Structure formats: structure tokens, C-alpha cells
PLY file of the C-alpha trace (Angstrom):
ply
format ascii 1.0
element vertex 298
property float x
property float y
property float z
element edge 297
property int vertex1
property int vertex2
end_header
127.38 116.26 101.02
125.17 114.33 103.44
121.37 114.32 103.09
120.25 113.00 106.45
116.61 112.03 106.91
115.16 110.36 109.99
112.77 107.48 109.33
110.18 106.39 111.89
108.50 102.97 111.95
105.41 102.32 114.10
105.18 98.65 115.11
102.09 97.98 117.21
99.49 95.43 118.20
95.82 96.00 117.42
92.58 95.30 119.27
88.95 95.06 118.18
88.48 98.70 119.16
89.27 100.79 116.10
89.17 104.08 117.99
91.78 102.78 120.44
93.97 101.59 117.56
93.82 104.98 115.88
94.64 106.78 119.13
97.55 104.42 119.74
98.90 105.03 116.23
98.61 108.82 116.57
100.37 108.77 119.93
103.16 106.61 118.43
103.51 109.12 115.58
103.98 111.85 118.20
106.62 109.75 119.94
108.47 109.17 116.68
108.35 112.87 115.80
109.62 113.77 119.27
112.61 111.52 118.58
113.30 113.39 115.35
111.47 111.24 112.78
110.62 113.09 109.57
109.02 110.29 107.51
106.81 107.96 109.56
105.23 104.75 108.33
102.42 102.80 109.98
101.86 99.07 109.55
99.37 97.49 107.16
95.70 98.09 108.11
96.70 99.78 111.36
93.13 100.75 112.32
91.95 97.21 113.00
92.90 93.65 113.70
93.95 91.70 110.63
90.41 90.68 109.65
91.47 88.73 106.52
92.02 85.62 108.63
88.38 84.75 107.92
85.85 85.26 105.15
83.12 87.40 106.67
81.04 90.01 104.85
80.57 91.97 108.08
84.16 93.21 107.86
83.37 94.98 104.61
81.55 97.55 106.72
84.92 98.77 108.03
85.99 99.99 104.58
85.99 103.73 103.89
86.43 106.04 100.89
89.99 107.26 100.49
90.55 110.77 99.18
91.84 114.10 100.40
88.46 114.69 102.05
88.17 111.33 103.82
88.03 111.56 107.63
91.02 109.24 108.15
93.12 111.09 105.58
92.21 114.46 107.09
93.08 113.17 110.58
96.50 112.00 109.40
96.94 115.25 107.51
96.29 117.35 110.59
98.86 115.32 112.52
101.39 115.60 109.69
100.97 119.38 109.46
101.21 119.86 113.22
104.41 117.82 113.55
105.84 118.63 110.08
106.27 114.96 109.27
105.44 112.81 106.27
102.99 110.00 107.15
102.31 106.75 105.27
99.09 105.10 106.42
97.47 101.85 105.24
93.67 101.89 104.95
90.83 99.60 103.88
89.41 101.50 100.92
85.82 101.35 99.71
85.97 102.53 96.13
82.41 101.60 95.15
79.77 99.08 96.14
81.46 95.65 96.20
84.79 97.18 95.11
87.46 97.41 97.79
91.23 97.90 97.90
94.09 97.61 100.38
95.42 101.14 100.05
98.25 103.25 101.44
98.05 107.03 101.52
100.98 109.45 101.59
100.61 112.74 103.47
103.30 115.41 103.09
104.83 117.37 105.96
102.46 120.31 105.40
99.45 118.03 105.75
98.71 117.87 102.03
97.46 114.61 100.52
99.95 113.48 97.87
98.04 110.42 96.72
97.59 106.73 97.28
98.91 103.34 96.27
96.65 100.31 95.93
98.16 96.94 96.76
98.85 95.09 93.52
99.55 91.53 94.63
96.72 89.97 96.62
97.36 86.66 98.44
95.05 83.81 99.32
96.42 81.38 101.91
95.17 79.85 105.14
94.38 82.82 107.42
95.27 85.27 104.61
92.02 85.37 102.61
92.66 88.75 101.07
91.19 87.96 97.67
87.74 87.93 99.27
88.21 91.54 100.41
90.58 93.29 98.03
90.63 93.90 94.31
94.19 94.18 92.88
95.36 97.76 92.52
95.09 99.64 89.25
97.21 102.72 89.97
100.55 101.15 89.09
103.80 101.69 90.95
104.38 105.36 91.57
106.60 107.52 93.69
105.73 110.52 95.83
107.90 113.60 96.11
107.72 114.56 99.77
109.42 117.39 101.60
112.22 115.10 102.74
112.67 112.41 100.07
111.29 110.74 96.97
109.51 107.66 98.28
107.68 104.63 96.94
105.20 102.38 98.71
104.46 98.68 98.44
102.13 96.70 100.71
102.94 93.33 102.31
102.56 90.61 99.63
104.10 93.02 97.10
107.36 92.58 99.01
108.04 89.18 97.41
108.08 90.53 93.85
111.34 92.13 92.65
109.62 93.69 89.65
107.58 95.95 91.93
110.61 97.31 93.76
112.48 97.77 90.48
109.69 99.85 88.97
109.69 102.14 92.00
113.45 102.59 91.71
113.11 103.36 88.01
110.67 106.09 88.96
113.18 107.64 91.32
112.33 106.16 94.72
115.06 106.80 97.27
113.22 104.89 100.00
110.71 102.07 99.55
108.26 101.72 102.43
106.43 98.42 102.95
103.55 98.39 105.48
103.08 94.73 106.38
101.00 92.22 108.36
102.91 88.95 108.40
103.47 86.26 110.99
103.29 82.60 111.89
100.51 80.23 112.65
102.06 79.18 115.98
102.65 75.54 115.12
104.59 76.61 112.02
107.50 77.63 114.27
108.40 73.96 114.73
108.25 73.17 111.00
110.41 75.79 109.37
108.58 78.95 110.39
111.78 80.76 111.28
113.13 79.97 107.82
110.15 81.77 106.28
110.76 84.75 108.53
114.39 84.85 107.40
113.26 84.73 103.76
110.88 87.64 104.37
113.71 89.82 105.60
116.40 88.81 103.14
114.27 89.18 100.01
113.60 92.79 100.99
117.25 93.42 101.75
117.83 92.13 98.22
115.45 94.74 96.80
117.47 97.45 98.54
120.72 96.06 97.13
119.44 95.44 93.58
118.04 98.95 93.36
120.66 100.76 95.48
118.03 102.40 97.66
116.77 102.23 101.23
113.91 99.94 102.22
111.79 100.12 105.37
109.44 97.25 106.25
106.87 97.92 109.00
105.15 94.90 110.54
102.51 94.51 113.23
103.24 92.46 116.34
101.43 90.15 118.73
98.98 87.27 118.56
95.58 87.82 116.95
92.80 85.24 117.03
91.04 84.65 113.75
87.70 85.98 114.99
85.93 82.64 115.10
87.65 81.09 118.09
90.14 79.17 115.98
93.89 79.28 115.49
95.17 82.77 114.71
98.39 84.47 113.61
101.39 85.40 115.73
102.68 88.51 113.97
106.44 88.52 114.30
107.18 92.25 114.31
110.88 92.82 113.57
110.25 95.90 111.46
113.54 96.99 109.92
115.41 99.45 107.73
117.95 98.27 105.14
120.54 100.45 103.42
121.59 100.11 99.75
124.17 97.48 100.70
121.51 95.38 102.44
122.84 96.20 105.89
120.20 96.36 108.63
120.44 99.83 110.17
117.67 99.37 112.72
115.35 96.53 113.69
112.47 96.24 116.13
111.88 93.37 118.52
109.72 90.43 117.59
107.58 90.34 120.72
106.58 93.89 121.62
105.35 97.20 120.32
108.09 99.59 119.35
108.74 102.97 117.77
111.90 102.79 115.68
113.63 106.00 114.59
116.75 105.80 112.45
118.77 108.35 110.46
119.67 107.53 106.87
121.89 109.40 104.41
120.21 109.77 101.02
123.53 110.92 99.52
124.77 107.36 100.04
122.43 106.23 97.24
124.33 108.26 94.67
127.62 106.97 96.01
126.52 103.36 95.60
124.92 103.87 92.20
127.92 105.75 90.85
130.23 103.06 92.17
128.45 99.97 90.86
126.06 101.18 88.15
124.05 97.92 88.15
120.69 99.42 89.08
120.35 101.28 85.79
123.33 101.67 83.43
124.05 97.99 82.79
120.47 96.80 82.48
119.69 94.95 79.23
116.14 96.10 78.71
116.16 94.61 75.23
116.46 91.13 76.75
113.69 91.31 79.38
110.60 91.01 77.18
109.68 87.61 78.58
109.11 89.17 82.01
105.64 90.11 80.80
104.77 86.41 80.45
103.23 84.49 83.34
105.53 81.54 82.67
107.97 80.52 79.91
106.71 77.13 78.81
109.48 76.34 76.35
0 1
1 2
2 3
3 4
4 5
5 6
6 7
7 8
8 9
9 10
10 11
11 12
12 13
13 14
14 15
15 16
16 17
17 18
18 19
19 20
20 21
21 22
22 23
23 24
24 25
25 26
26 27
27 28
28 29
29 30
30 31
31 32
32 33
33 34
34 35
35 36
36 37
37 38
38 39
39 40
40 41
41 42
42 43
43 44
44 45
45 46
46 47
47 48
48 49
49 50
50 51
51 52
52 53
53 54
54 55
55 56
56 57
57 58
58 59
59 60
60 61
61 62
62 63
63 64
64 65
65 66
66 67
67 68
68 69
69 70
70 71
71 72
72 73
73 74
74 75
75 76
76 77
77 78
78 79
79 80
80 81
81 82
82 83
83 84
84 85
85 86
86 87
87 88
88 89
89 90
90 91
91 92
92 93
93 94
94 95
95 96
96 97
97 98
98 99
99 100
100 101
101 102
102 103
103 104
104 105
105 106
106 107
107 108
108 109
109 110
110 111
111 112
112 113
113 114
114 115
115 116
116 117
117 118
118 119
119 120
120 121
121 122
122 123
123 124
124 125
125 126
126 127
127 128
128 129
129 130
130 131
131 132
132 133
133 134
134 135
135 136
136 137
137 138
138 139
139 140
140 141
141 142
142 143
143 144
144 145
145 146
146 147
147 148
148 149
149 150
150 151
151 152
152 153
153 154
154 155
155 156
156 157
157 158
158 159
159 160
160 161
161 162
162 163
163 164
164 165
165 166
166 167
167 168
168 169
169 170
170 171
171 172
172 173
173 174
174 175
175 176
176 177
177 178
178 179
179 180
180 181
181 182
182 183
183 184
184 185
185 186
186 187
187 188
188 189
189 190
190 191
191 192
192 193
193 194
194 195
195 196
196 197
197 198
198 199
199 200
200 201
201 202
202 203
203 204
204 205
205 206
206 207
207 208
208 209
209 210
210 211
211 212
212 213
213 214
214 215
215 216
216 217
217 218
218 219
219 220
220 221
221 222
222 223
223 224
224 225
225 226
226 227
227 228
228 229
229 230
230 231
231 232
232 233
233 234
234 235
235 236
236 237
237 238
238 239
239 240
240 241
241 242
242 243
243 244
244 245
245 246
246 247
247 248
248 249
249 250
250 251
251 252
252 253
253 254
254 255
255 256
256 257
257 258
258 259
259 260
260 261
261 262
262 263
263 264
264 265
265 266
266 267
267 268
268 269
269 270
270 271
271 272
272 273
273 274
274 275
275 276
276 277
277 278
278 279
279 280
280 281
281 282
282 283
283 284
284 285
285 286
286 287
287 288
288 289
289 290
290 291
291 292
292 293
293 294
294 295
295 296
296 297
């Protein structure tokens, strides 16, 4: 028997005006819901430009507490309850003085706050100085039982690590959502940038295949200066949904804002897992102990 659920992805550009960004995101959620979306995911840090391009203490002032009573969570909750949709939103969390996280919240279709996930893997690269802002998450990899599906959430840099996706699948995730902010420094296009973009997509398709689940990656789009008049990032968009065979069911453009709505059949997960069994039955957990090591020197 089919279990059809409609996924909505909100791919948008962001300005320096946080109020405008929030309004744009809420309007896009309405558009997605009007097209039948039941689970809607926003991109990473949707309320602002990607401020991690520079090290600047002033941006810490944008962080906010994240709980059921937080203004942003309540705003998303009101929208979720009105439209009867599940919403995944990525926020800059202030946990305590000098303690911040890159955090995604999950709101159920009745507006209730189901909890949050704190980004575990924190990068530091040119124009991606996230270690200055974010402490690695300490909540582990957990799933959320929503009205429409059992879902897991990763955030951007987490997408390169197969262990993270595996742990979500082991906890019952039917869909893994990945809010993302990734793109090119423009001159990288001429020196293999498109290869990196291909790797970004295919590694996530691999997570869907290895775990026989659906995966939805939601990226921002457009060029953003780094805030100090220097070279910025061209976010490549191309948000997509992969099925358990790694097939791309829907994909946004790389050069414009887009609301993507796509039906998926959760019953297909059982069909694939029963047919191939590799996600769980044939695992040799007794042989994986070395995965807890940083590197195997011998």
C-alpha cells in the first residue's frame, strides 16, 4: 500500500534585512503548502546572509535562544499549525554567553515543537569560518516522529559523513533532511568547481542508497559578498530529493529562487529494504570497532 507524502524545499537568496528574509521564507512556506507540501524544509540559516564568510564578533548578536518559547520557534509553529505542515528551520542558537550552535528545529503539523538538532561537524575553510561561531552539537543524531513521517536532520557539513546518515537510519529515519549553505568562490568554477558540486550531490545520493531512505538537501542560491568588500560565495542552489535507489526525483535550478514540491512513497523504503537487506540485516557490527578511531595508524 502506498504512503504518499509531499516534500517541500524552500531555496532562496538572502539579504542583510532579516525581517525581509523571514517574510520571504514564510511566504514560500505558504506557496509550498498551497502546492500540497506536507513536510517543508528551509535552507541553512535562512534568516540572514551566510555571515560565516568572515570572523566578526558583531554577528554573534544575531544568535537567539532556541526552545518551544523562542519567538522564531513560535512563529514557525503558528505557520505550521495554520497550514498543517511540518517545518524544519535552521537557526543560529545562543545557548549561553559565548556558547553558540548551528541548530535546526522541527515543528509538527499541529504547531508543536518536537525538538532540535545541533550541527555536529563544524568546518573551517576560506569563507567558511564556522568554528569561530559554532560549538559542535551535543544532542547526537536523533529522529523526530512527525504527523507524516519519521524524519532525521543533518546540517550542511554533516552531509559528507556517512556515519551521520547511518545513525539516523538506524534510529528509523524515513527521510533525511539536510539544510545547506554551499557554493563556489567564483574563480573556483574554472579550476574544478563543478567537480566539487557533483561530489556534493552524489555523496548524498549515496547516503540514500546505503540506508534505503529518502534524502532531501536544501541549499541557498545567489551571490553573497563576504561583508568586507572582498570575494564572496556564489551559492549554487540545486536543492534536490533522492529516492532510496539514488534517483533524483526533483531538483531546483542553480541560478534562481525556487519552491520545490515533490511526492514520495514511504512504502517504497520497505520494498527496497526487504529486497536488498544491506542497510541492516547484513551489517557486521562486530567488525566496525575501528570506526571510533580518528585514524588507523597501523
